[in-house]
MIKEFI-227405 format. One line per field, with one value per residue (C-alpha): residue in one letter; x, y, z. Coordinates in Angstrom, 1 decimal. Layout:
<rs>
aa	(A,...)
east	(X,...)
north	(Y,...)
up	(Z,...)
</rs>
This chain:
<rs>
aa	(M,K,A,T,L,L,T,I,G,D,E,L,L,I,G,Q,V,V,N,T,N,A,A,W,L,G,E,Q,L,S,L,L,G,V,D,L,A,R,V,V,T,L,G,D,E,A,A,A,I,D,A,E,L,D,R,A,C,A,A,S,D,L,V,L,L,T,G,G,L,G,P,T,H,D,D,L,T,V,E,A,V,A,A,C,F,E,A,P,L,R,L,D,P,T,V,L,D,R,L,V,E,R,Y,R,Q,R,G,R,A,M,P,E,A,V,R,K,L,A,L,V,P,E,G,F,E,V,L,D,N,P,V,G,A,A,P,G,L,W,H,A,G,G,G,C,I,V,V,V,L,P,G,V,P,A,E,M,Q,A,L,F,A,A,E,V,A,P,R,L,R,R,Q,S,G,L,R,V,I,A,H,R,T,L,L,T,A,G,V,G,E,S,N,L,Q,E,R,I,G,D,L,S,E,H,L,E,P,G,L,R,L,A,Y,L,P,G,A,G,A,V,R,L,R,L,T,A,T,G,Q,E,R,A,A,V,E,A,R,L,D,R,L,E,A,H,L,R,R,R,I,G,A,Y,V,Y,G,R,D,S,D,S,L,E,A,V,L,G,R,L,L,A,E,R,G,L,R,V,A,V,A,E,S,C,T,G,G,L,V,L,H,R,L,T,N,V,P,G,S,S,A,Y,V,V,G,G,V,V,A,Y,S,N,E,V,K,Q,Q,R,L,G,V,A,A,R,A,L,E,Q,E,G,A,V,S,E,A,V,A,R,Q,M,A,R,G,V,R,R,S,L,G,A,D,L,G,L,S,T,T,G,I,A,G,P,T,G,G,T,P,E,K,P,V,G,T,V,W,I,A,C,A,D,A,G,G,E,A,A,R,L,L,H,F,G,Q,D,R,E,Q,N,K,E,R,S,A,T,A,V,L,E,L,A,R,R,R,L,L,E,A,A,P,E,N,E,P,D,P,E,K,K,Q,G,A,A,G,P,D,R,G,P)
east	(0.4,1.8,2.6,4.8,4.1,6.6,5.6,8.2,8.7,9.7,6.5,4.5,6.7,6.1,2.4,2.6,0.6,-1.8,-0.9,-3.7,-1.7,-1.5,-5.3,-6.0,-3.5,-4.4,-8.1,-6.9,-4.8,-7.3,-9.8,-7.0,-6.8,-3.2,-2.6,-1.2,0.8,2.9,2.8,6.1,6.6,10.1,11.8,13.8,17.0,18.5,20.1,16.9,15.0,17.5,17.4,13.7,13.4,16.0,14.0,10.6,12.0,12.9,9.4,7.3,6.2,5.3,6.9,5.4,7.4,5.4,7.1,10.7,10.6,10.6,13.5,15.0,17.8,15.7,14.0,16.3,13.9,15.3,18.9,18.0,16.3,19.1,21.4,19.6,19.6,23.2,21.9,23.4,21.3,21.0,19.4,16.5,16.3,12.5,11.6,13.9,12.3,8.9,9.8,11.3,7.9,5.7,7.8,7.8,4.0,3.6,6.0,8.9,12.1,12.8,15.0,18.4,17.1,14.3,16.8,17.1,13.5,14.7,17.4,16.1,18.0,19.2,16.9,13.8,10.8,9.7,5.8,4.3,2.9,-0.6,-1.0,2.3,6.1,7.7,7.6,7.0,9.0,8.5,11.0,9.8,13.0,14.4,11.1,10.0,8.0,9.2,6.9,8.0,5.3,5.0,4.1,1.6,-1.9,-3.4,-0.3,-0.1,-3.8,-3.7,-0.4,-1.6,-4.8,-3.2,-0.1,0.2,-3.3,-3.2,0.0,-0.6,-4.0,-1.9,0.3,-0.4,-1.3,-3.9,-6.8,-10.3,-10.4,-13.9,-14.9,-18.3,-18.9,-22.1,-22.7,-24.1,-25.2,-26.6,-24.7,-20.9,-18.2,-18.0,-22.0,-22.3,-19.5,-21.5,-24.8,-23.0,-21.7,-19.3,-18.6,-16.3,-18.4,-18.9,-15.3,-13.6,-10.3,-10.1,-13.4,-12.6,-14.7,-13.3,-14.7,-13.9,-15.4,-16.0,-17.9,-21.1,-21.4,-19.3,-18.4,-18.2,-16.0,-16.3,-13.4,-13.4,-10.5,-10.9,-10.3,-13.7,-15.8,-19.2,-17.8,-16.2,-19.5,-21.7,-19.7,-20.0,-23.6,-23.9,-21.8,-23.9,-27.3,-25.9,-24.9,-28.1,-30.2,-27.8,-27.9,-30.1,-31.9,-28.6,-27.7,-28.6,-26.8,-24.0,-20.7,-20.9,-24.3,-24.6,-26.9,-28.4,-29.0,-30.6,-33.1,-33.6,-34.6,-37.1,-38.7,-39.0,-40.5,-43.0,-43.6,-42.4,-40.5,-37.9,-36.8,-34.0,-33.6,-30.0,-28.1,-24.8,-24.5,-24.7,-26.2,-24.2,-27.5,-28.8,-25.5,-25.5,-28.8,-29.0,-25.3,-27.4,-28.4,-32.2,-32.7,-34.8,-37.6,-38.0,-35.9,-37.8,-35.1,-33.7,-33.2,-29.6,-31.0,-27.5,-29.1,-32.0,-33.5,-33.9,-35.0,-37.8,-38.3,-38.3,-39.2,-41.5,-39.6,-40.9,-38.9,-39.9,-38.4,-35.1,-35.0,-35.9,-34.3,-32.0,-31.0,-29.5,-32.7,-35.1,-37.9,-36.1,-35.0,-38.7,-40.0,-37.2,-38.4,-42.2,-41.5,-39.1,-41.7,-44.7,-43.0,-41.7,-44.4,-42.5,-43.8,-40.8,-38.9,-35.6,-33.5,-30.2,-29.2,-25.8,-22.4,-20.1,-17.1,-14.4,-15.5,-19.2,-19.8,-20.9,-21.0,-24.5,-24.0,-20.5,-19.1,-20.3,-23.8,-26.4,-30.3,-31.6,-35.3,-37.7,-41.1,-44.0,-47.7,-47.5,-45.6,-42.2,-38.9,-35.8,-32.5,-29.8,-26.2,-23.1,-20.0,-16.3,-14.6,-13.4,-15.9,-15.7,-16.2,-19.4,-20.9,-20.2,-21.7,-24.7,-25.3,-25.3,-27.3,-30.3,-30.1,-30.2,-33.0,-35.2,-34.4,-35.5,-38.7,-39.5,-38.8,-40.2,-37.5,-36.3,-36.9,-39.6,-37.8,-34.6,-32.2,-30.1,-26.4,-25.4,-27.9,-27.7,-30.1,-33.3,-32.3,-35.1,-37.5,-38.1,-40.5,-38.2,-36.4,-37.6)
north	(11.7,8.1,6.9,4.2,3.0,1.2,-0.4,-1.2,-3.7,-7.5,-7.7,-7.2,-9.5,-12.7,-11.9,-11.0,-7.7,-7.2,-4.5,-2.0,1.2,-0.2,-0.4,2.9,5.0,3.4,4.5,8.1,8.5,7.4,9.9,12.7,11.6,9.9,6.4,4.3,2.1,-0.2,-1.4,-2.8,-4.3,-4.4,-5.8,-3.7,-3.5,-0.4,-1.3,-2.9,0.3,2.6,0.3,0.0,3.9,4.6,2.5,4.0,7.4,6.7,5.1,7.6,11.1,10.4,7.7,7.2,5.3,3.9,2.2,2.3,5.8,4.8,4.9,1.2,-0.2,-2.0,1.4,2.2,4.0,7.8,6.3,4.8,7.6,9.8,7.5,7.0,11.0,11.4,13.7,14.1,13.6,16.9,17.0,19.2,21.5,22.1,18.6,17.8,20.4,19.2,15.7,16.9,18.6,15.7,13.5,16.5,16.8,13.1,13.6,11.9,12.5,11.7,8.7,9.3,6.9,9.2,11.8,9.8,10.9,14.5,13.4,15.1,14.3,17.7,19.1,17.4,19.2,18.0,17.1,17.5,14.4,15.5,12.3,10.7,11.3,10.5,13.4,12.7,14.2,15.8,16.1,17.7,18.0,16.2,15.4,13.0,14.0,11.6,11.4,9.4,8.4,6.5,2.9,3.1,3.3,6.3,8.4,7.7,8.4,11.5,13.0,12.1,14.3,17.0,17.3,15.2,15.3,19.3,19.5,16.7,18.8,21.6,19.5,19.6,16.6,15.0,13.5,12.9,9.0,7.9,4.3,2.7,-0.6,-2.9,-5.6,-8.7,-12.3,-15.4,-15.7,-16.9,-14.9,-16.7,-17.0,-13.3,-12.5,-14.7,-12.9,-9.3,-10.5,-8.5,-5.1,-3.8,-1.1,0.0,-0.1,2.8,4.0,5.2,3.0,0.1,-3.1,-5.3,-8.8,-8.9,-12.2,-13.0,-15.5,-16.0,-12.5,-10.7,-7.1,-5.2,-2.4,0.5,2.8,5.9,8.7,12.1,15.5,16.9,15.1,15.6,13.7,11.0,10.4,10.3,7.9,5.6,6.3,4.8,1.7,1.3,1.5,-1.1,-3.5,-3.4,-4.1,-7.3,-8.4,-6.3,-9.1,-9.9,-6.6,-6.1,-2.8,-0.5,0.9,0.3,-1.6,-5.0,-7.6,-7.8,-3.9,-4.0,-7.0,-5.0,-2.1,-4.2,-5.7,-2.4,-0.8,-3.5,-3.8,-7.2,-9.2,-12.2,-15.2,-17.5,-21.6,-22.3,-25.5,-25.3,-21.6,-21.7,-18.3,-16.3,-15.3,-14.0,-12.0,-10.5,-9.2,-7.7,-6.1,-3.6,-0.5,-0.6,-4.3,-4.4,-3.2,-6.4,-9.1,-11.3,-13.9,-17.3,-20.7,-22.4,-26.0,-27.8,-31.1,-33.1,-33.0,-29.0,-29.2,-31.4,-29.9,-26.2,-26.1,-28.9,-30.9,-34.4,-37.5,-39.2,-36.5,-36.3,-40.4,-40.6,-37.7,-36.6,-33.5,-32.0,-32.2,-30.0,-31.5,-30.5,-27.0,-26.3,-27.5,-25.5,-22.4,-22.9,-23.8,-20.7,-18.6,-20.2,-20.5,-17.1,-15.2,-13.9,-13.1,-14.6,-17.5,-18.5,-21.8,-23.1,-26.9,-28.2,-30.3,-27.4,-29.6,-30.5,-34.1,-35.3,-35.7,-38.7,-40.0,-38.6,-35.5,-34.3,-31.6,-28.0,-29.6,-27.1,-26.5,-23.1,-22.1,-19.2,-19.3,-16.6,-16.1,-16.8,-20.5,-21.6,-21.6,-23.9,-24.1,-26.6,-25.6,-27.2,-25.3,-26.6,-28.0,-24.7,-24.9,-20.9,-19.9,-22.6,-20.9,-17.4,-18.8,-20.2,-17.1,-14.7,-17.2,-17.3,-13.4,-13.2,-16.1,-14.0,-10.6,-12.3,-13.5,-10.3,-8.3,-11.2,-10.4,-13.9,-14.3,-17.3,-20.5,-19.2,-22.1,-21.1,-21.3,-22.5,-25.4,-28.6,-29.1,-31.0,-31.1,-29.3,-28.6,-25.4,-24.0,-24.3,-21.1,-17.2)
up	(-1.3,-0.9,2.6,4.3,7.8,9.7,13.2,15.5,18.4,19.0,20.5,17.6,15.4,17.9,18.6,22.1,21.2,18.4,15.8,16.5,15.6,11.8,11.7,13.4,11.0,8.1,8.6,9.9,6.7,4.5,6.0,5.3,1.5,2.1,0.1,2.4,0.3,2.6,6.4,7.6,10.9,12.4,15.5,18.1,15.7,15.0,11.7,10.3,11.2,9.6,6.7,6.1,6.6,3.9,1.4,2.6,2.2,-1.3,-2.3,-0.2,0.2,3.8,6.4,9.8,12.5,15.7,18.8,20.4,21.9,25.4,28.1,28.0,26.2,23.4,22.5,19.3,17.1,17.5,17.2,14.1,12.5,13.7,12.1,8.9,8.3,9.8,12.1,15.6,18.9,21.0,24.3,23.9,26.9,26.5,26.3,29.4,31.5,30.5,31.8,34.9,35.8,34.7,37.4,39.9,39.7,40.8,43.6,42.2,40.8,37.2,36.7,35.0,32.2,31.2,30.0,26.7,25.9,25.5,22.9,19.5,16.0,14.6,12.2,13.6,14.9,18.6,18.6,22.3,23.7,25.5,27.4,27.7,28.0,25.0,22.4,18.6,15.9,12.6,9.6,6.2,4.2,1.3,-0.5,2.2,5.5,8.3,11.5,14.5,17.0,20.2,20.4,23.0,21.4,23.5,23.0,19.3,18.7,20.7,19.2,15.7,16.1,18.1,16.1,13.0,11.4,11.3,9.5,7.2,6.0,5.2,2.6,-1.2,-3.4,-1.2,-2.8,-1.7,-0.8,0.4,1.5,1.7,2.8,2.4,4.6,3.7,5.1,4.0,1.1,0.6,-1.2,-4.3,-4.6,-3.9,-6.8,-8.9,-8.3,-8.7,-12.2,-14.6,-13.2,-16.1,-17.0,-13.7,-12.0,-13.6,-12.7,-9.0,-8.5,-6.6,-5.1,-2.5,-0.8,2.8,4.2,7.6,10.0,8.1,6.7,3.5,3.6,0.2,0.5,-2.1,-2.6,-4.7,-5.2,-6.7,-6.5,-5.5,-2.7,-4.2,-7.7,-5.4,-3.4,-6.6,-8.1,-5.0,-5.2,-8.4,-7.7,-4.5,-6.5,-8.9,-6.3,-4.5,-7.8,-7.9,-4.4,-2.5,-0.6,1.1,1.9,5.4,6.5,5.5,7.3,11.0,11.0,12.9,11.7,15.3,15.5,12.3,13.3,16.4,14.4,12.4,15.6,17.5,14.3,14.4,18.1,18.1,20.8,20.3,22.3,21.7,22.1,21.6,22.0,19.9,20.3,23.9,24.3,21.8,19.8,22.8,23.7,20.3,20.6,24.1,23.0,21.4,23.5,24.0,23.3,26.2,24.5,22.1,23.7,25.8,26.9,26.0,27.1,26.5,25.9,25.7,26.9,25.6,29.1,28.9,25.0,26.5,30.1,29.1,25.1,25.0,22.4,21.8,23.1,19.6,17.6,19.7,19.6,15.8,14.5,17.1,18.7,15.5,13.3,11.5,13.6,16.7,15.9,14.6,18.0,20.1,17.9,18.4,22.3,23.4,21.8,23.4,26.6,27.0,25.3,22.6,19.1,17.3,18.3,17.0,17.4,16.9,17.1,15.7,16.2,16.6,16.7,17.0,18.1,18.2,14.4,12.4,8.8,8.6,10.5,10.2,12.5,11.3,10.5,12.1,11.9,12.6,12.7,13.3,14.2,14.5,14.2,10.4,10.9,10.6,8.4,9.0,7.2,7.1,7.3,6.7,8.3,8.8,11.7,13.8,17.1,17.7,14.0,13.8,16.6,15.1,11.8,13.5,15.3,12.3,10.3,12.6,13.0,9.2,9.1,11.4,9.2,6.3,7.6,8.9,5.5,3.5,1.3,-0.1,-3.7,-3.9,-4.4,-4.2,-3.1,-0.1,-0.9,2.5,2.1,0.5,-2.2,-1.0,2.4,3.7,0.5,-1.2,1.2,4.3,3.9,4.7)
</rs>
């Protein structure tokens, strides 16, 4: 079954509201075995909705519309649907009674404008809204199913789960669609593709691999389609096993895992505790670590050493290192990691120091230059990273990089003498990585 989603509202087009409905419905349709081929966002204009709905019905087995079902003058979706199907609008007495009762229970008289919500195109089935006023609509004639849903996310989701999903499950032509996501860190998208190599022998019809880069991490989405769940999952198993053989050291988790949660499990399993010294990340690393439930078992605390004075007084960074090497240097990063481990009594000390930007760079140390370090009972590891000009991205990528540095050090998983793809060759020497 092939589907098109029409999301409606001027607020979506101008960026005033983020289109979360499209993401949520895309996932739900995929879980049902429906191929969502297109997502189109439209303004509150009846003619545009009418025209796009006509095109979508000609090209799809299923069309869903969200938004524009309210009682105000700019809510035009029902009128546009009625025009497209040449279906007169009729006042549904059952819907009207429910609306009147809804307002009565709240101690209010129903405003006259709300009667608009009881207008239903002829030939459409009403779908009860379990959490809101505006009902949904269902039409299954003419070779294309049309579903009209409210735009309020909570209402749309509740109505879809209660009324739409059960109806779709009864439709024929649904395939099994399964997704699996491998989560990687410490390697860029192009380097990752190079390491994976040619997949022509592995990506058979109905089996796909997508690269989804983020801030310092790349997700690999594996998708398989077929008629039987067991066969689809087996194909994903084979592809995942091949990828892990090629890039296993960089894979930190799967699906909903987070890097900080994976690191936390490793720390908890080994009975180790971590402390963090942060300069350029300003507490972001500790924030991510403590977002994990139960992190109090292994997180000691941290120091945001933004100034050189705090680096010296709280972490024991040598004045000579700051003067000769500068705050953004390997020596200072190592001393910060060593100092926070010692001062807070942790087993593992992590540190970040860099130039987040957009100002503060020099020709020798441009914006995006970051040093990270990790110290434990067995020694230390440090890495030099080069990012871009965006301050928030630099902070996110630095936080991800130091968490990955700690994970790899705990696992001792890095191939010997393997160069860091993010590091300039020779910047820290072959023994400075985990």
